C-alpha atoms as one frame of an Amber mdcrd trajectory, in Angstrom:
protein
 -83.758 111.384  -7.043 -82.809 110.318 -10.671 -84.431 112.644 -13.304 -85.510
 111.658 -16.353 -83.695 112.341 -19.494 -84.985 114.571 -22.539 -88.201 112.847
 -23.554 -87.927 110.323 -20.761 -90.724 111.260 -18.661 -93.134 111.012 -21.688
 -95.213 107.726 -20.325 -98.209 107.968 -22.349 -97.919 106.198 -25.796-101.195
 104.292 -25.613-103.112 107.074 -27.241-100.140 107.700 -29.667 -96.381 106.622
 -29.764 -93.728 108.733 -30.982 -93.085 108.325 -34.954 -90.833 105.111 -35.356
 -87.563 105.854 -36.800 -88.411 103.396 -39.789 -91.553 105.202 -40.617 -89.738
 108.591 -40.435 -87.367 107.800 -43.250 -89.876 106.072 -45.052 -92.301 109.196
 -44.623 -89.485 111.687 -46.200 -88.874 109.354 -49.070 -92.514 108.794 -50.017
 -93.604 112.303 -49.733 -91.407 113.311 -52.983 -93.018 110.230 -54.807 -96.282
 109.224 -53.369 -98.105 112.647 -54.276-100.179 111.474 -56.839-103.740 110.232
 -57.292-102.839 106.250 -57.410-105.626 105.831 -60.011-104.021 107.790 -62.741
-102.268 105.883 -65.413 -99.490 108.414 -65.959 -96.274 108.035 -64.644 -96.550
 109.621 -61.270 -99.826 108.081 -60.635 -98.204 104.426 -61.329 -95.903 105.371
 -58.835 -98.299 106.196 -56.456-100.227 103.223 -56.741 -97.131 100.971 -56.725
 -96.192 102.522 -53.138 -99.907 101.965 -52.319 -99.648  98.015 -53.214 -96.093
  97.631 -51.512 -97.799  99.184 -48.316-100.561  96.936 -48.359 -98.307  93.769
 -48.935 -95.891  94.905 -46.140 -99.103  95.305 -43.674-100.331  91.784 -44.652
 -97.293  90.408 -44.173 -96.630  91.717 -41.000-100.121  90.750 -39.973-100.460
  87.195 -41.230-103.276  88.094 -43.606-103.651  88.436 -47.175-103.252  91.670
 -49.185-106.621  91.719 -50.530-108.053  91.439 -46.816-106.264  95.049 -46.244
-107.910  98.259 -46.318-106.228 101.767 -45.164-108.882 104.142 -43.642-108.470
 107.566 -42.098-108.115 106.526 -38.813-108.630 103.645 -36.362-112.032 104.802
 -35.326-113.092 104.887 -38.653-111.854 101.548 -39.313-113.579 100.064 -36.065
-117.076 101.808 -37.547-116.574 100.271 -41.136-115.539  96.774 -39.982-118.374
  96.425 -37.222-121.135  98.035 -38.867-120.309  96.264 -42.145-120.762  92.798
 -40.631-123.961  94.142 -39.297-125.190  95.033 -42.596-124.006  91.638 -44.451
-125.643  89.897 -41.546-128.578  87.619 -42.329-129.833  86.978 -38.668-130.129
  90.476 -36.966-128.912  93.856 -35.992-128.005  93.064 -32.507-124.241  93.354
 -31.515-123.119  91.566 -28.300-120.068  92.995 -26.929-118.235  93.467 -23.338
-119.182  96.074 -21.060-115.497  97.170 -21.503-115.301  97.766 -25.064-113.922
 100.933 -26.576-116.108 103.779 -27.134-115.689 103.407 -30.762-117.521 100.182
 -30.880-120.208 101.824 -28.232-120.438 104.623 -30.551-121.217 102.374 -33.734
-123.367 100.271 -31.955-125.618 103.126 -30.685-125.667 104.548 -34.578-126.357
 101.703 -36.558-126.996  98.489 -34.472-128.721  97.341 -31.383-126.298  96.389
 -28.228-126.538  93.677 -25.678-123.802  94.058 -23.075-122.161  91.344 -21.488
-120.199  91.600 -17.754-116.645  91.238 -17.251-114.458  90.276 -14.042-112.685
  92.846 -11.805-109.648  92.218 -14.110-111.364  93.402 -17.310-111.541  89.920
 -18.945-115.014  89.276 -20.340-117.350  86.416 -19.102-116.901  84.145 -22.307
-119.389  81.615 -21.010-122.154  84.421 -21.135-120.656  85.994 -24.161-121.439
  82.910 -26.084-124.861  81.928 -24.669-126.035  85.831 -25.805-124.210  85.453
 -29.439-126.752  82.094 -29.675-129.895  84.384 -29.635-131.752  84.947 -33.333
-131.320  88.543 -33.388-127.729  88.547 -32.700-125.903  89.667 -35.874-122.139
  90.125 -34.621-120.096  89.746 -31.542-117.422  92.676 -30.738-114.738  91.534
 -28.555-111.627  93.761 -28.403-108.247  92.117 -28.668-106.892  94.063 -25.811
-108.386  96.839 -23.503-106.906 100.404 -24.261-107.400 101.534 -20.466-106.176
  98.489 -18.291-104.264  96.248 -20.980-106.197  93.180 -20.366-106.604  91.109
 -23.256-109.342  89.061 -24.200-109.955  85.357 -25.620-110.620  86.503 -29.110
-109.411  83.242 -30.511-111.153  80.914 -28.079-114.473  81.427 -28.455-117.133
  78.937 -29.720-119.403  81.068 -31.678-122.174  79.903 -33.768-121.067  79.663
 -37.147-123.101  82.412 -38.815-122.172  84.769 -36.173-119.059  86.835 -37.286
-116.588  88.278 -34.627-115.368  91.633 -34.767-112.103  92.549 -32.818-111.094
  96.241 -32.173-107.221  95.380 -32.320-106.161  99.059 -32.348-104.432  98.720
 -29.007-102.407  95.692 -29.496-102.039  95.593 -33.171 -98.252  94.940 -33.812
 -97.244  94.556 -30.124 -99.059  91.269 -30.186 -99.792  88.505 -32.742-103.303
  88.761 -33.976-105.620  86.427 -32.882-107.665  83.972 -34.791-111.277  83.654
 -35.260-112.223  87.370 -36.472-114.275  88.216 -39.533-113.026  91.752 -39.417
-110.520  93.709 -37.198-109.152  97.261 -36.684-106.048  98.869 -35.944-104.460
 102.221 -35.668-100.950 103.188 -36.828-100.387 106.037 -34.569-100.401 103.487
 -31.667 -97.417 101.409 -33.228 -95.254 104.342 -34.101 -97.093 105.332 -37.492
 -98.190 108.653 -38.943-101.606 109.851 -37.250-104.085 109.620 -40.011-103.960
 105.854 -40.782-106.115 103.254 -39.898-106.356  99.666 -41.046-109.551  97.665
 -41.361-108.883  93.785 -41.994-111.815  91.849 -43.559-111.604  88.138 -43.964
-112.105  87.067 -47.668-114.910  84.725 -46.595-116.816  87.480 -44.230-120.373
  88.558 -45.102-119.458  92.295 -44.891-121.179  95.203 -46.643-120.226  98.600
 -46.819-122.233 100.488 -44.416-121.491 104.050 -45.618-121.615 105.763 -48.948
-118.952 104.118 -51.423-116.313 105.953 -53.264-114.386 105.209 -56.649-111.124
 104.946 -55.034-108.377 101.858 -55.196-110.029 100.132 -52.731-113.873  99.879
 -52.415-113.992  99.473 -49.102-112.356 102.912 -48.513-113.286 106.433 -49.070
-111.445 109.454 -50.028-108.043 110.128 -51.432-105.125 107.791 -50.287-102.684
 109.362 -48.175 -99.874 107.164 -49.950 -96.777 108.450 -47.900 -98.477 108.205
 -44.627 -99.801 104.632 -45.174 -96.377 103.645 -46.530 -94.726 104.681 -43.519
 -97.369 103.215 -41.372 -96.312  99.726 -43.166 -92.731 100.527 -42.433 -93.201
 101.038 -38.660 -95.617  98.073 -38.445 -92.794  95.788 -39.895 -90.224  97.211
 -37.651 -92.350  96.983 -34.651 -93.121  93.269 -35.483 -89.563  92.238 -36.156
 -88.487  93.743 -32.391 -91.552  93.035 -30.538 -90.021  89.901 -28.957 -87.042
  91.882 -27.216 -89.093  95.012 -26.628 -92.151  93.109 -25.245 -89.871  91.352
 -22.882 -88.327  94.556 -21.737 -91.405  96.205 -21.018 -93.104  93.464 -19.228
 -90.368  93.521 -16.556 -90.439  97.259 -16.396 -94.368  97.323 -15.770 -93.717
  94.507 -13.200 -91.533  97.013 -11.540 -94.377  99.877 -11.728 -96.764  97.441
 -10.380 -95.076  96.108  -7.605 -93.620  99.291  -6.405 -96.794 101.255  -6.704
 -98.595  98.516  -4.693 -95.996  98.525  -1.804 -94.967 102.327  -1.380 -98.454
 103.982  -2.414-100.927 103.845   0.623-104.760 102.797  -0.355-103.860 102.232
  -4.099-105.552  99.573  -6.328-103.673  98.331  -9.276-106.307  97.136 -12.076
-106.216  95.033 -14.845-105.079  91.361 -15.526-101.404  91.155 -13.851-100.674
  88.515 -16.813-102.857  88.247 -19.363-102.256  91.855 -20.536-100.426  94.203
 -23.084 -96.800  94.352 -22.470 -96.338  98.169 -22.050 -99.423  99.292 -20.298
-100.372  99.440 -16.435-103.202 101.110 -14.742-103.962 102.045 -10.898-106.286
 104.045  -8.900-105.221 106.072  -5.815-107.955 106.512  -3.059-108.868 110.167
  -2.022-106.962 111.690  -5.064-108.218 113.308  -8.205-106.952 111.825 -11.557
-106.490 115.143 -13.126-104.922 116.827 -10.385-102.347 113.856 -10.317-101.634
 113.878 -14.104-100.900 117.781 -13.796 -98.663 117.637 -10.734 -96.369 114.678
 -12.617 -96.278 117.086 -15.553 -94.852 119.551 -13.907 -92.449 117.406 -12.607
 -91.606 116.224 -16.153 -93.651 113.086 -16.289 -96.511 112.587 -18.961 -99.023
 110.252 -18.331-102.820 109.716 -19.102-105.882 109.183 -16.577-108.031 106.696
 -17.999-110.729 107.122 -15.209-111.838 110.141 -13.422-114.455 112.699 -14.278
-113.360 114.804 -17.082-114.078 118.754 -16.780-116.460 118.457 -19.758-118.638
 115.370 -19.022-117.852 114.329 -15.138-118.557 110.807 -16.387-116.357 108.104
 -14.756-114.618 105.733 -16.887-117.158 103.002 -18.303-114.276 100.281 -18.173
-113.258 100.631 -14.631-116.835 101.073 -13.793-117.820  97.884 -15.557-115.083
  96.161 -13.654-115.863  97.376 -10.470-112.792  99.119  -9.349-111.905 102.561
  -8.141-112.941 105.132 -10.962-111.171 108.109  -9.229-107.695 108.740  -8.862
-106.773 106.816 -11.601-103.544 107.003 -13.956-102.343 104.819 -16.733 -98.737
 104.499 -17.793 -97.988 103.186 -21.136 -94.128 102.676 -21.948 -92.666 103.718
 -25.232 -90.053 101.217 -27.037 -87.067 103.140 -25.645 -88.282 103.690 -21.743
 -85.572 102.625 -19.284 -85.524 101.270 -15.937 -84.152 104.749 -14.844 -87.277
 106.266 -16.299 -89.320 103.949 -14.328 -87.825 104.357 -11.245 -87.746 108.166
 -11.241 -91.363 107.991 -11.736 -91.948 105.637  -8.918 -89.666 107.682  -6.575
 -91.789 110.906  -7.018 -95.272 109.092  -7.029 -95.677 108.439  -3.241 -94.703
 112.023  -1.911 -96.884 113.639  -4.669 -99.926 111.236  -3.657 -99.369 112.506
  -0.112 -99.246 116.220  -0.828-102.370 115.968  -3.057-104.405 114.007   0.000
-102.914 116.594   2.539-104.516 119.369   0.745-107.765 118.075   0.936-107.162
 117.146   4.888-106.178 113.436   4.199
């Protein structure tokens, strides 16, 4: 059996990718130059402000938006809350948010806190019922439609730029799972991204608000450089995040093609070599690096633990967690198997040998876990 090399067994980049080499280099340099308050007028403050403005320009250029549409936040979750609830507060129609059942918990929590939800179903591939979404959006009390760019758990992309919504109903898109990896879709009024998912430092989110959008800050304001954000700007981290984003965008054609092929290998081998398995998510309209499957009669956490002992780091996007015993709302909404689920998300340097090594270990391990419970 081929064993993965040092670090090669880490197949979980969905929540956080390793720091991109471009980010590491910029971060080290910026720590020396970007420590000061960018609002100050002295030399160190002016230098921090210049670095912050450069990061905003670079991020806007990489994403194809205006620099004044870019706000840096303390996390992707905060960007989701700020972007979505800001559109709700700015709406003249109402406080109902129409969203698919597979939206990320950050969206669901924001709606539960500051709006009312109207949930739309999806198909078994995780794709939203877009006709139903458009129909629900026309109701007079609907203020915002929320539709993720791609699903964090199963990778299915959504038709964000293809919806014919009423002119006065803005669209919020959680782009955290896709930003940098895919081009931003059109049609949104506000969008959110998370730097550590594309290889930037943790603690940096990106909020995009279109210049024409009716957006009002739903939280207490702050006297910072950007009136949409709060707290002291982490200039070195923001600059490193922008550098990583530029690098990821520049290399994504080659990286995406390679990762699509590797994910196809996993999808094919798992379906053929593991009995009673369900590979979930859209096989074509998906993120390039992510694949999720569920094994019948197998506890997902047990599979994660045993694979970790053998040098493979993966995630369970599904099963009952020890703290809540609640199945994944995404898999549940899709109507697919919720237990025995594992998610692989490839790094930019994951190789065919790494993928083959994982696929060689998996069937025997699944059989071993099933045998423990007499199956």
